[in-house]
N, C-alpha and C positions, 0 to 999 in steps of 0.2 A: 435111577433114582427119578421120585414123578414129580416133571416139571411144573411151577405156580405160577402161574402169569401176574405178574406183578406191575409192569403199566407199559403204556405204547403211545408212542409220538408218532402222530400223521402230519406231516409237514406240505401244507400246499400254502398261499398267502391269501391273507382277506381283508377286509375294511374295519371289523368288528369283533369284538372278541365275544358275543352274543348272536343269541340270532335272526337277530332285527325281523322280519318276518316270518319268523318260522317257531317263535317261542310259545304260542298258541297251542303248538304239538311234542313239546317238549316236556315228557313227565321228571324230569328230572330237575332237583333241586339248583335254583342256583342261587351260588353262596357269594356272587362278588362281589356284593356291597360291603361285606364283612369283613375285610381285607383291607387294609389300608395303604396302598403303594408309596414306599420313600420316597424324593425328589431325585430324580434323576435327567443331570447336564445333557442336552444337546450339543455335538460337536457337527463345526458344518464342513468339515474336511478332515481326514486322513491323509498320513503319510505314504508313502509310496509300500511302505514293508507292511501293511493293511493289505493294498491293491494287491501286491504280489502275492499274499499267503491264502488269498480267498480265490485268485485264479489256481496258483499250486493247486486248491483241495478243490478246483473245477474239473483239472489236468486230473487228478488222479482215479477219479472219479469216472470220467469220459473215457480213459485207459482201460479201465478195470472193468467196463458191462461190456458184453456182446450180446447179439440178437442173431439167428438164424438167416436174414435176411440184410444183416449189415447195418439196419436205420435204429439209430437208436436218439430218444432225447431226452434228457435228464434236466432238474431243476436244480444245480448246485447251493446253489442258496436254501431253495427248503428245504436240503439234506441238511447245510449247515445248524439251521434255525432247532432242526429235531435237536440233532445231537448237540446243539449249545444248551438247550434245556436241559438236557438230559445230564449234563456236565455239570449245571450247578448242582445237582445232588449227589454230584461225586468225590471222592476227598482223595490225599495220597497218591499213593502211584497211579493208582487207576485214573485221576487227574490229572498227574504229569502228562501220561500216554495221552490224552486228548486233549489235552492243552499239542502238546509238540506235533500231532495230526494235524490240527486247526491251526497251527503258525505263530501262534499266539495268545497270552493269557487271557483267562474268562474275563477278568476284570475291562482289557479292550477289547474280547471278543463280544462281551454286555455290549457295552457302550458304542460300537460299530452297527451291531445291526437294531439294537434303540434309535440312533440318529440315520442311521439309513433306513429305518423306515418313518420315521417323525418328516425324513427332508424328500419324501418321494412326491412328485410332483402328480397329479391328478386333475383334469382339465377335459373340455370336449374332443372326440376324436380318439381318448386315449385312456384306459383304466389299470389302475397296478395295484391289485388291492390286497391287504393284506390282513388278518386274526390268528390268535391262539385263544385254545380253552384246554382246562386241566377237565376231566370227571375221577370223580374219589368214590372208591365202595361204598356204600352206606355202611359194610359192617365194621365198625371195628374190631372186630375180635381177629381181621386177617391182616392188614396194615393199619400203623398210624404214620399219617404223615407231618415231616416236619415242618410249623408256621415260618420259620426264616425261609426255606424251600419255596414256601408259597408268595408271601410279598418280595421275593428277588423276583420269579417268573412273573407274578402283576407288576412288579415296577418296571422289568425291562420286557414286557413281552406283552404287556397291556390283556394278559390271558384273563379270561373269564372263567372262572370254577365252579364246578357243577358237581353235588352229591349226587350217585344214583344206583336204583336196587340193581347190580349186574346178573343176579338168577332172573330179571324182568327181559324176556327179545324186545323188549321195547325199548329200551336202552344203546342194544346195536342198532337198531331202527336209527333212532336218534343221534347218534355220532356218525351215520355214514351220511344220515339227511344232512347234517349241518357239513360236513364235508361237502357234499353234491351243490348244498344251498352256497356256499362260499366260492365255488369253484364256476360258477352259473352250468353245472350239469355237464360239467366235464369230464368229471372225476367221480367214479359213483360206487359201490362197495369197493371201500378201499380195505375196509375192516370185515376179514373173514368169518370171525366169532368172536365170543367172549368165555374164554375159558370158567369154569366154575369158579376158580380160584384167583381171577384176575383182580387189581386191588384198585388201578392207576393207568388213566389214559391221557395223556400232552400232545394236543391237536394245534397244529399250523397249518394254514391253507393259504393257496396262492391261485390268482387267478389273473390273467394278462390279455389285454384288448387292446388293439389300437389299430388306431385305419393308416392306409401309407399317407405321408407326406405329400408325395406324388403318386396317384392310383395309376393304376394300368385299366385304358380303354381298350372297346373291342378291336382293335388294330393293332396293338401292340401285344396281343398272345398268339398265337399260333404254333403249331404242330411241330414238332422234331422230333430227333434221336436220341437217349440217354442210353450213354453205354456202362454197363454194370461193373460191378469190381473183375468179376469173372471174364470179360470182356464181350459177352452176346449184350445185345441192344436190344432197346425198347422202346415202344413212342410213347410219346410224351406232350403234357402242356407247358411253354414256356412264354415266359413275361419277362416284354422285352423293354430296355429303357436306358440311359443314357445319367450317369449319376454323377455326383463332385465329391470324390473320397476316398482313394487310392491308398492300396496299403502292401505293400511285399516285404520279404527279407529270400534268406538265399534259397528256398524250399516252399514257398506259397507266394501267389498272390490273391487280393481278394479285392472288397471293396464294403462300405454303409450303404444303407438305404435308411432314413430316417422314418421314422412314422410322425403325425401328427404330433406339431408340439416340441420337435427336435429333442426331447427328454427321452426319448428311447429309441433304438436302434438295431434294425437287419444286420449283422455283419458273413459275409458268405467267403469263406476260405477254402480256393481253389490248389492243392498240393498240385508240384510239377508232375506232367504227364508219366516220369523216369524212377517215381516214387508213389509207392503204394500206397491206400491208405490206411492201411495197419498201422505201416512203419510210418508214415505221418504221426498220424494217434499216437503212438509211443514217441515220439519225437516233443510232444506237445508237452511243455511243463508253464511255469508262474513265470519264469522271465520271458517267455519265446512269447506267451501273450502278451504279459502286458507294453512289451517292446513293441507289437503287431498294433495294438489297437492305442499304444499313445502315438505310433509312430505314421497316421493317417495325416495324409497328403488333402486337405478341404480343398485344393482348389485343381486337382489333377481329376482333368476329364476318363470315365469309364466307361467302358458299353458293355452291358451286363444282360444275364437272361437267367431267368431264376426259372426254374420249373416250378408248376402248383405241387403242391404235397401237401402228405395227412399224415401223422405218426401216433401210434397210441404203443406205449412202451412201458412193462413193469418187471421189477427186477427184486430179489433178496440182496441185499449188500455184505452182508457180516462179514464174509470170507473176504472182501475188498477190506475192510479194516484192520483187521485181523491181520494181511499181508504188510496192511502201512503201518503196524506196530500199536496197534490199540488192543492187547490181547488180554490184559488182565479184566477190562469192562465186561468180557464175555467169558471168561470164566469164574464162577463161585464159589470156588476156594479162593480169589484172589481180587475179586471184585469189590469196589471199598462205595457203597450209596449209601453210606451212612449218612449226610447230609439230606439226604431226599427224604427219608426216611425209616422207620425200622420195620420188619415181616415179625410179626407177634409169634411164628409156631419155634420153637427154641430150636437151632440145629441149622435153619435154613436161612440163603443168604440171599442178596439180592443183584442179580446180574441181567445185562442182555441178550436179549435171545433171536431177536431177529432185527432185519434193519429192512422195511417193505419202503420200495421207491414204486410210484406210478405217474407219468407223465401222457401229457398229451399237448401236441400242435398240429397246427391247419396253418399254411400259408399257402395265399386264394391273391386274385387282383385286386382285392377292394382294402387288402390287412392282413391279419395275423390276429389268432385266438392261440391261448394256453392254458395248461394248469397242472400242476402239481401235487402231492401228498408222500409223505413218507412216513411211516408207522415205527416206531422204535420199539418195541416190545421187549418188556423188563420181566424177568420171572425170578421166583426165591426157588434155588435148590443149593441138598447139603451144598495372419497376413497377407495380400494379393502379393500372385507369381504371375510370371510370364506362362501362359499355356501352353502348354504342348500337345504332342498329337494326343489322341485319345486312347488309351489301353483298351484290353481287352479282358475279360471276365467272364466267360460262357459257363456256368456249373450243368454241364450236360454230362460229367461224368464224377465219381464217387466225392464230396466233398462233406464239410465239417460247417458247421454254423453255429450262431449265437444269436440271443436277444441281448443286448447291455442296454444300462440304466448311462447313459452319457455324461452325468455329472462325476461320477466317479471309475466309470469304466468295471460296472459290476456285471459278471456275467449270470444274467437271472436264469434264461434257459442254455444249455448248450447241446447239441447233437450233432451225427453224422446221416447221410443219404448216401445210400449205395445202390436203390433200385426205387425203383418210383411206385409207392402206393394209390 
């Protein structure tokens, strides 16, 4: 059966729901002011169940992503935003399966994501920006969107809403330019095409840039050897420093390195030498990640070295979520996205076709740059302690890393390094 595009959700994070410096180049009609959002409370904290659920979601994604050289970077929170926006249009068993994968119901998840964004710190030395937008075809004969759905997305996700001519190539340029602009140029051409039958794109974008609290001078950087997963070695540039913040469990040692303001941090996780990186990744789950992050000893000195690295990664995630139990959302016979809108062609139904994710990270002497985007493509078809001796955690062999929000231990980015690029 011929497939018809209905929507796509590009996930990355950004500050504003509109272009703020790019409006002059956008031909799409801005309908944002015509949608009145509802009052949504902001919660200052969530219990451990929500923290563990997000960590479990992150672990599921990372251990189901692969690359030829072993290097992966994803933004679990970006993917969660994209699918959460989609789930607000789902109902019945489709919604139930999505909530099972999220580990919480939609009311809780909407409040969690809305509050997280509202309370994200921003100051000199670091930026973590989030924005959302919704693009709808101006051809009313193809698809009718539900006003309640628009109001929900506007209320919880502060989404800008645009009406666009999907037959005009400028619309593809507009959406890709929006993502590129919001990721400060780090994610480009996230959307490859707009199908003639596309009716909606929901866009969420993320940009993270932060300077280290204590950066590296020229004397802290020197050449060394990185041992890859297959045992071969390669030359690499390593950054050395003594930190305070050690963590460990039965097969992990690690450390935390803060960015300016201490609101965000880099976490390095080094599996024991007798544990293969694939085995270690497969052992990750929400409980393990939560216990590691909650068990950081801030007084324990640890000597660290981090390789300078840069990774770009893209993948299609639909099989991951099918395997996690979100099957109905991808099946046109079973999917129920009736709360999102209605396909106007008789006999067709709305379902998810692809979940595309692209992310970038650069870790160097002064700090970190990272960005991500996710596309959900929908189609219509039939205290002080006594100092101990310093620990050592040298990331000179395959390791896992995270960038976290230190208030909630939220894994904003997560990845693996098996070779130095």
